[in-house]
C-alpha positions as CSV (number, residue, x, y, z in Angstrom):
1,M,26.5,-17.2,9.0
2,L,23.2,-15.9,10.4
3,V,25.1,-14.6,13.5
4,V,27.3,-12.4,11.3
5,V,24.3,-10.9,9.6
6,A,22.5,-10.2,12.8
7,A,25.6,-8.6,14.3
8,C,25.7,-6.1,11.4
9,T,22.3,-4.7,12.1
10,S,22.2,-1.7,14.4
11,A,19.9,-1.5,17.4
12,G,18.0,1.5,15.8
13,E,17.5,-0.5,12.6
14,T,16.0,-3.4,14.5
15,E,13.8,-1.1,16.6
16,I,12.3,0.7,13.6
17,S,11.8,-2.6,11.8
18,R,10.0,-4.1,14.8
19,T,8.0,-0.9,15.4
20,V,6.8,-0.6,11.7
21,A,5.9,-4.4,11.6
22,G,4.0,-4.0,14.9
23,F,1.6,-1.5,13.4
24,V,-0.2,-4.3,11.5
25,G,-3.6,-5.0,13.1
26,Q,-3.4,-1.7,15.1
27,P,-5.5,1.4,14.5
28,R,-3.8,3.9,12.1
29,E,-3.8,6.4,14.9
30,A,-1.2,4.2,16.7
31,A,1.2,4.8,13.9
32,I,0.5,8.5,13.9
33,A,1.0,8.7,17.7
34,R,4.4,6.9,17.3
35,L,5.7,8.5,14.0
36,G,4.0,11.9,14.0
37,R,1.7,13.2,11.2
38,P,2.4,11.5,7.8
39,N,3.9,13.6,5.0
40,K,1.5,12.2,2.5
41,V,-1.9,10.5,2.7
42,I,-3.8,8.9,-0.2
43,I,-7.4,7.8,0.3
44,E,-8.8,5.5,-2.4
45,N,-11.6,3.0,-2.4
46,G,-11.9,3.3,1.4
47,E,-8.2,2.4,2.0
48,T,-5.8,4.9,3.4
49,E,-2.1,4.9,2.4
50,S,0.0,7.0,4.7
51,Y,3.7,7.9,4.0
52,W,6.3,9.1,6.4
53,L,9.4,10.6,4.7
54,K,12.7,11.5,6.3
55,V,15.6,12.8,4.4
56,D,19.0,13.4,5.9
57,R,21.5,15.3,3.9
58,E,25.1,15.5,5.0
59,I,27.2,18.0,3.1
60,Y,31.0,17.8,3.6
61,A,34.3,18.6,2.0
62,G,35.9,15.6,0.5
63,L,38.9,14.8,-1.6
64,S,38.5,15.1,-5.3
65,N,41.0,13.4,-7.4
66,R,40.8,13.9,-11.1
67,R,42.8,12.1,-13.8
68,E,42.7,13.2,-17.4
69,V,44.3,11.3,-20.3
70,K,44.7,13.3,-23.5
71,T,46.3,12.3,-26.8
72,V,48.5,15.0,-28.2
73,D,50.5,14.3,-31.4
74,G,49.8,10.6,-30.9
75,Q,51.2,10.6,-27.4
76,A,49.1,10.0,-24.3
77,Q,49.5,12.7,-21.7
78,V,48.2,12.2,-18.2
79,S,47.4,15.0,-15.9
80,E,46.3,14.5,-12.3
81,T,44.9,17.0,-9.9
82,E,44.1,16.7,-6.3
83,G,41.8,19.0,-4.4
84,M,38.7,19.4,-2.3
85,K,35.1,19.2,-3.4
86,I,31.8,19.8,-1.6
87,K,30.0,16.4,-1.5
88,E,26.6,15.3,-0.4
89,H,25.4,12.1,1.2
90,R,21.7,11.4,1.4
91,R,19.9,9.0,3.7
92,D,16.3,8.6,2.7
93,C,13.6,6.8,4.7
94,I,10.0,6.1,3.7
95,V,7.5,4.2,5.8
96,K,4.3,3.2,4.1
97,I,1.2,2.0,6.0
98,T,-2.0,0.9,4.4
99,A,-5.2,0.9,6.5
100,D,-8.7,-0.4,5.6
101,A,-11.9,1.6,5.8
102,A,-12.1,0.9,9.6
103,S,-8.7,2.6,9.9
104,I,-7.0,-0.7,10.9
105,V,-3.4,-1.1,9.5
106,R,-3.3,-4.0,7.0
107,T,0.2,-3.5,5.7
108,S,3.3,-1.7,6.9
109,E,6.7,-1.5,5.3
110,I,9.9,0.4,5.1
111,I,10.9,1.4,1.6
112,G,14.7,1.4,1.3
113,N,17.3,0.7,3.9
114,P,15.9,0.4,7.5
115,A,19.1,1.9,8.9
116,N,18.2,5.2,7.3
117,C,15.0,5.3,9.4
118,E,16.7,5.0,12.8
119,N,15.7,8.6,13.9
120,L,12.2,8.5,12.5
121,L,10.9,7.4,15.9
122,D,12.3,10.7,17.4
123,R,9.7,12.8,15.5
124,Q,7.1,14.5,17.5
125,A,3.4,13.9,16.9
126,S,1.7,17.2,16.0
C-alpha cells in the first residue's frame, strides 16, 4: 500500500517537501536564498516567522449544467439548461519558517497541499 501512495506523489512535491524540511537548523538566509524574499515577516519575542505565499489562478471556460425543478399547479416541472461558464481553479501554497533570535531555522512547514508549491522553488531571490 505504501508503494501506491509513494507513486502518487510528484517529483516536484517531493522536492519542495525535502527542501522545506531541510531548512531546519540552517540560517534563515538559506531559505531566502532558495525561495526568494518572504511575502510576510513577523518578529515577536526575538523569533522571526517568515511566510512565502504563492497563488496560481487558472481561469477557464467550463460546462455549466443547470437543472431546476418547479412546482406548477401541483405538478413538478423540470427544466435543464446546458451552457458555458467562466470558472476558476486556485492553487495556494504557503511556506512558514520560524527562526530563533540567532536567525537559525527551528521549524519549517508547508501549509496546505505540497503539490501546490511545486513552482515555488522557481522564484528569484531579490
